[in-house]
Each structure stands twice: as structure tokens, then as C-alpha cells.
C-alpha positions as CSV (number, residue, x, y, z in Angstrom):
1,M,-27.5,-5.1,12.1
2,S,-24.8,-6.9,10.7
3,P,-22.5,-8.3,13.5
4,N,-19.9,-9.8,10.8
5,L,-19.7,-6.7,8.6
6,A,-16.2,-5.9,8.3
7,R,-16.0,-2.2,8.4
8,A,-18.3,-1.9,11.6
9,N,-15.6,-4.2,13.3
10,Y,-12.9,-2.5,12.1
11,F,-14.0,1.1,13.2
12,Y,-15.7,-0.6,16.6
13,A,-12.0,-1.8,16.8
14,R,-10.3,1.4,16.7
15,V,-12.9,2.9,19.1
16,L,-12.2,0.1,21.5
17,R,-8.4,0.5,21.1
18,S,-8.7,4.5,21.8
19,E,-10.5,3.4,25.3
20,G,-7.5,1.1,26.4
21,K,-9.9,-1.9,25.7
22,Y,-7.1,-3.9,23.5
23,D,-8.5,-7.5,23.9
24,A,-12.0,-6.5,22.4
25,A,-10.1,-4.4,20.1
26,G,-8.2,-7.4,18.4
27,A,-11.4,-9.7,18.9
28,R,-12.9,-7.2,16.6
29,L,-10.0,-6.8,14.1
30,R,-10.0,-10.9,14.1
31,I,-13.3,-11.2,12.8
32,V,-12.1,-8.2,10.3
33,L,-8.8,-10.6,9.0
34,N,-11.2,-13.9,9.1
35,Q,-12.7,-12.4,6.0
36,Y,-9.7,-10.2,4.4
37,P,-6.5,-12.1,5.7
38,R,-4.5,-9.7,3.6
39,D,-5.7,-6.4,4.7
40,R,-2.4,-4.7,5.6
41,V,-4.4,-1.3,7.7
42,A,-6.2,-4.6,9.9
43,L,-2.8,-6.3,10.5
44,N,-0.8,-3.4,11.3
45,D,-3.5,-2.0,13.6
46,L,-3.5,-5.8,14.9
47,G,0.4,-5.5,15.4
48,R,-0.1,-2.7,17.3
49,I,-2.7,-3.4,19.6
50,L,-0.2,-6.7,20.5
51,F,2.4,-4.1,21.0
52,L,0.6,-2.4,23.3
53,Q,-0.1,-5.1,25.3
54,R,3.6,-6.0,25.7
55,K,2.8,-9.4,23.7
56,Y,5.8,-8.4,21.4
57,A,6.4,-12.0,19.7
58,E,2.9,-11.9,18.5
59,A,2.8,-8.8,17.3
60,V,6.7,-9.4,15.2
61,K,4.2,-12.5,13.9
62,T,1.6,-10.3,13.0
63,L,3.7,-7.6,11.7
64,Q,5.8,-9.9,9.3
65,S,2.9,-10.5,7.7
66,V,1.9,-7.2,6.9
67,L,5.8,-7.2,5.4
68,A,4.9,-10.7,3.2
69,I,2.1,-8.4,1.5
70,D,3.8,-5.2,1.2
71,P,7.8,-5.2,2.1
72,E,7.6,-1.2,1.9
73,D,4.9,-0.7,5.0
74,L,6.5,2.2,6.8
75,Q,3.9,1.2,9.8
76,A,4.7,-2.3,10.1
77,H,8.4,-1.2,9.9
78,Y,8.3,1.1,12.8
79,N,6.0,-1.2,14.9
80,L,8.8,-4.2,14.0
81,M,11.4,-1.5,15.4
82,L,9.4,-1.2,18.6
83,C,8.7,-4.7,19.2
84,Y,11.9,-5.7,18.7
85,N,13.2,-3.0,21.3
86,G,10.4,-4.4,23.8
87,L,12.3,-8.5,22.7
88,G,16.0,-6.6,23.4
89,N,16.8,-7.5,20.1
90,E,18.7,-4.3,19.2
91,K,20.2,-5.8,16.0
92,L,16.7,-6.1,14.6
93,A,15.3,-3.1,16.0
94,K,17.9,-1.0,14.4
95,E,17.1,-2.8,10.8
96,H,14.1,-1.9,11.3
97,E,14.8,1.3,12.2
98,A,16.9,1.8,8.8
99,R,13.6,0.5,6.8
100,Y,11.4,2.9,8.4
101,L,13.6,5.9,7.7
102,R,14.2,4.7,4.2
103,F,10.9,4.6,3.4
104,K,9.6,7.7,5.0
105,A,8.7,10.9,3.0
106,D,11.2,13.5,3.8
107,E,8.4,16.0,5.1
108,S,10.8,19.4,4.3
109,S,10.6,18.2,0.5
110,Q,6.7,17.7,0.8
111,A,6.7,21.4,1.7
112,I,8.5,22.4,-1.0
113,T,6.8,20.4,-3.6
114,G,3.4,20.3,-2.2
115,P,1.6,23.5,-4.0
116,Y,3.3,22.1,-7.1
117,R,2.0,18.8,-7.1
118,R,-1.5,19.6,-6.0
119,A,-1.9,22.6,-8.9
120,H,-0.6,19.8,-11.5
121,P,-1.9,16.5,-10.2
122,E,-1.1,14.6,-14.0
123,D,2.6,15.6,-13.2
124,N,3.0,12.7,-11.0
125,N,-0.1,10.5,-10.8
126,E,1.1,7.8,-8.8
127,R,2.7,10.1,-5.8
128,Q,-1.1,12.1,-5.5
129,A,-3.1,9.9,-2.2
130,V,-6.3,9.4,-4.4
131,H,-5.7,9.1,-8.3
132,E,-6.8,7.8,-11.3
133,H,-5.5,5.3,-13.9
134,V,-6.8,6.7,-17.0
135,S,-6.5,4.4,-20.1
136,V,-5.6,5.5,-23.7
137,P,-6.3,3.8,-26.9
138,L,-3.1,2.6,-28.4
139,P,-2.7,1.9,-32.1
140,L,-3.0,-0.8,-33.7
141,L,-0.2,-2.5,-35.5
142,T,0.3,-4.2,-39.2
143,H,3.0,-6.0,-40.3
144,V,4.4,-4.8,-43.7
145,G,7.5,-6.9,-44.3
146,T,9.7,-7.1,-41.4
147,A,8.6,-3.7,-39.9
148,A,5.5,-3.1,-37.8
149,T,3.3,-0.1,-38.5
150,A,1.2,2.1,-36.5
151,V,-2.2,2.0,-38.0
152,Q,-4.8,4.4,-36.7
153,P,-8.2,3.4,-36.6
154,G,-10.4,5.0,-38.9
155,K,-7.8,6.5,-40.9
156,A,-6.4,5.8,-44.7
157,Q,-3.7,3.8,-44.4
158,P,-0.9,4.7,-46.9
159,A,0.0,1.9,-50.0
160,S,2.9,-0.1,-49.3
161,A,5.8,1.0,-51.3
162,G,5.9,-2.8,-52.9
163,A,2.0,-2.6,-53.8
164,S,1.0,-2.9,-57.7
165,R,-0.9,-0.1,-58.9
């Protein structure tokens, strides 16, 4: 019904890739990237498809654009390691392998800390896969002399020390 719908093209590309239809999958991902050029997931998938087609130089270019968005992208470093191995560039392959291992989660520690994190998600909000940023009201500041004093809205304020009675 909507041939340019990015979401439909992305998931169709995933199906095509799993069937080994790499050219068609790449074409679908390019439709997505025309609409969302900074979509890291689509860029990573396109880089992976180019790697599977042994188009290593093209894959490197695509995956480098992922790192321009997020220098710590785990999947991009992993696929770059594979691409540079394919190109015979051992030095760059080792560099991306080191970055991949640096940013990769320590799975053994995940098993230990996981139950606590699930039971207490507020203790490490950013670590949770799905989390919410909750805003809390901050007190207003008033200036008395040179010192700033916090003022809570709706509460009576103390008289200043130098005020006449």
C-alpha cells in the first residue's frame, strides 16, 4: 500500500537477506537510507550485506559512516574487522577487533548483575535496554546579596538577615 514506507522496506530487506537475495535487500535498505540517512541499524545492515557480497571497500565506506554517527557502535567495529581481514589489511582489522572487544559487554558480569538490575532498574537507568528519563522540578534560585538561595515554589520564604522589621 505504501511502497516507500521505511519500516516495511527495512523488514523486507531483512527477509531478503536471510534468503540470500543480497542485491534486492541492499536496494530496499537504500530506500530506507534515502529517508533516514543517519539510521545506524540500516547502515549496519547494508554494510553487512556488502560484506557478504565480498564488496569489502564499499562495506568499509558504509560502516565508516556508522562510526561517524556513533564511534562506539559494536556491530560496525565487528564488521569492519571482518572487512579489513577480507581486504588483507591486518593492521586495521586488529584495530577494529580491539575496539570491538573494548565496547563489547562482559557477558559473565551480565549474568551476575542482571537479576539485581532487573529488580532495581532505577539504580542504573542508562544501563536498562528500555528506560525512561524522568524530569524532576528544580528549585528556583533567588539572589540575596552574593549568595544564591533555593526557593521552593509555594513555600514561605525566610526574611533576609538585613531586612528591616
